[in-house]
C-alpha positions in Angstrom: 6.1 -7.3 -24.4 9.1 -6.6 -22.1 8.8 -7.2 -18.4 6.9 -4.5 -16.6 9.1 -2.7 -14.0 7.6 -2.0 -10.6 9.6 0.5 -8.6 9.4 3.2 -5.8 8.5 6.4 -7.6 10.5 9.6 -7.5 10.1 13.2 -8.9 11.0 12.0 -12.4 7.7 10.2 -12.5 5.5 13.3 -12.0 4.8 13.3 -15.7 2.5 10.3 -15.2 0.4 11.9 -12.4 -2.4 13.2 -14.6 -2.7 9.8 -16.4 -2.8 8.1 -13.0 -5.6 10.3 -11.7 -7.6 9.9 -14.9 -7.2 6.1 -14.7 -8.3 6.0 -11.1 -11.4 8.2 -11.8 -12.4 6.1 -14.8 -12.0 2.9 -12.9 -14.3 4.2 -10.1 -17.0 5.1 -12.7 -16.9 1.6 -14.2 -17.2 0.0 -10.8 -19.9 2.4 -9.7 -18.1 2.8 -6.4 -16.7 5.9 -4.7 -13.1 6.9 -4.3 -11.4 9.7 -2.5 -10.2 12.3 -5.0 -6.6 13.4 -5.0 -5.0 16.4 -6.6 -2.0 16.4 -8.9 0.2 18.0 -6.2 -0.9 15.4 -3.6 0.2 12.5 -5.8 3.4 14.3 -6.9 4.4 14.8 -3.3 4.0 11.1 -2.6 6.5 10.4 -5.4 9.0 13.0 -4.1 8.7 11.6 -0.5 9.3 8.0 -1.6 5.7 7.1 -0.6 4.5 5.8 -4.0 5.1 2.8 -6.2 4.7 2.9 -10.0 4.6 0.2 -12.7 6.0 1.1 -16.1 5.9 -0.8 -19.3 8.9 -0.4 -21.6 8.3 0.3 -25.2 9.8 -1.9 -27.9 11.0 1.2 -29.8 12.7 2.6 -26.8 10.3 5.5 -26.4 8.9 6.7 -23.1 7.6 3.8 -20.9 3.8 3.6 -20.6 2.1 3.9 -17.2 0.9 0.5 -16.1 0.0 0.8 -12.4 0.3 2.8 -9.2 -0.3 3.0 -5.5 0.9 5.2 -2.6 1.3 5.1 1.1 0.5 7.7 3.9 1.1 7.9 7.6 -1.6 9.0 10.1 -1.8 9.6 13.9 1.8 10.5 14.4 2.9 7.6 12.2 1.1 5.0 14.4 -1.0 4.1 11.3 -0.1 3.6 7.7 -2.4 3.2 4.7 -1.6 1.8 1.3 -4.1 3.5 -1.1 -5.0 4.3 -4.6 -4.0 0.9 -6.1 -4.8 1.1 -9.8 -3.7 -0.9 -12.9 -4.2 0.6 -16.4 -6.8 -1.5 -18.3 -4.2 -2.3 -21.0 -2.1 -4.2 -18.4 -4.7 -6.0 -16.2 -4.5 -9.7 -15.7 -0.7 -9.8 -15.6 -0.2 -9.9 -11.9 0.9 -6.2 -11.7 -1.5 -5.3 -8.9 0.0 -8.0 -6.6 3.6 -6.8 -7.3 2.6 -3.2 -6.6 0.8 -4.2 -3.4 3.7 -6.3 -2.2 6.2 -3.4 -2.8 4.0 -0.8 -1.1 3.5 -3.1 1.9 7.3 -3.8 2.1 8.0 -0.1 1.8 5.6 0.7 4.7 7.0 -2.1 6.9 10.6 -0.9 6.3 9.9 2.8 6.9 7.5 2.4 9.8 8.0 -1.1 11.3 5.8 -0.5 14.3 2.9 1.1 12.6 -0.4 -0.6 12.0 -1.1 -0.8 8.2 -4.8 -0.5 7.2 -6.8 -0.4 4.1 -10.3 0.8 3.2 -11.5 -0.9 0.0 -14.5 -2.1 -1.9 -12.5 -4.3 -4.3 -12.5 -8.1 -3.9 -9.1 -8.4 -5.5 -7.5 -5.9 -3.0 -9.2 -7.7 -0.1 -7.7 -11.0 -1.3 -4.2 -9.5 -1.5 -4.6 -7.9 1.9 -5.6 -11.2 3.4 -2.6 -12.9 1.9 -0.3 -10.3 3.5 -1.9 -10.9 7.0 -4.5 -8.1 7.1 -7.7 -8.9 9.1 -11.2 -7.4 8.7 -11.8 -4.9 11.5 -14.4 -2.2 12.5 -13.8 1.4 11.6 -13.2 2.0 15.3 -10.0 0.1 15.0 -8.6 2.5 12.4 -6.9 5.9 13.0 -9.0 8.7 14.5 -6.8 11.2 12.6 -9.3 13.7 11.2 -6.9 14.4 8.2 -7.5 10.8 7.1 -11.2 10.9 7.3 -11.3 14.3 5.5 -9.9 12.4 2.5 -13.3 10.6 2.3 -15.1 13.9 1.6 -14.5 13.5 -2.1 -16.1 10.0 -2.3 -19.6 9.7 -3.7 -20.5 7.5 -0.7 -19.5 10.1 1.9 -23.1 10.5 3.0 -23.3 6.9 3.9 -20.2 7.4 6.1 -21.8 10.5 7.8 -25.1 8.8 8.3 -23.5 5.9 10.1 -21.4 8.2 12.3 -18.3 7.0 10.7 -18.8 3.5 12.1 -19.0 1.8 8.6 -19.5 2.5 5.0 -19.4 0.8 1.6 -15.7 0.0 1.9 -14.4 -2.8 4.1 -11.8 -2.0 6.7 -8.8 -4.3 7.0 -5.8 -4.0 9.4 -2.3 -5.5 9.6 -1.0 -5.3 13.2 2.8 -5.8 13.4 2.5 -6.9 17.0 0.5 -9.9 15.9 3.2 -10.9 13.4 6.3 -10.9 15.5 8.9 -13.6 14.6 9.1 -16.5 17.0 11.7 -16.2 19.7 14.7 -18.5 19.1 16.7 -19.6 22.2 20.2 -18.4 22.4 21.7 -21.9 22.4 19.9 -22.7 19.2 21.2 -19.5 17.6 24.7 -20.5 18.6 24.2 -24.0 17.1 22.9 -22.6 13.9 25.9 -20.2 13.7 28.3 -23.2 14.2 26.5 -25.2 11.5 26.8 -22.2 9.1 30.5 -21.9 9.9 30.1 -18.7 11.8 31.2 -17.8 15.3 28.6 -15.3 16.6 29.7 -12.4 18.7 27.8 -11.4 21.8 26.1 -8.5 20.0 24.7 -10.9 17.3 23.3 -13.2 20.0 21.6 -10.3 21.7 20.0 -9.3 18.4 
């Protein structure tokens, strides 16, 4: 098998949307857990807006690559919060580390596009929780998540929505996890150390570089 390609999706990948939705739905049935339902147009829009990541498996005969995995990102609360959602790997390609590659790319994409946003995840999957933890997410209460009603409306299609309603949106079957960029700021390096490093590297920094 050729190496599976993980890339930021675009409009050319809309042909995979129905397969993606079917794979997500079937996976939820197997797990017996709920999942927010998304329409074809919703997922296609994520692709057009560079808010989705897709994994494709090349075919040995050069025919159309097969769908192997997917995830998308969305912004909430005037872009103060970002979610990475809908992570799915087709059953034929599980156990190959594809989910981790997809998760890493969606996370990087979110960090690049919205560097100051808090990134959160609602999940009932142990594998996703492990990946979130490795990226720096921490378990939080639902109160720490966005209060954007558009986000919570997405839970209406979940089979567990009654649990969420009965608990006044305080908790549900899913676990809430949050990455706060303010808690992961790089250490401040003194200016004299930056100048020393620049000299060691054979560079002479200008004043702007030192300020940065």
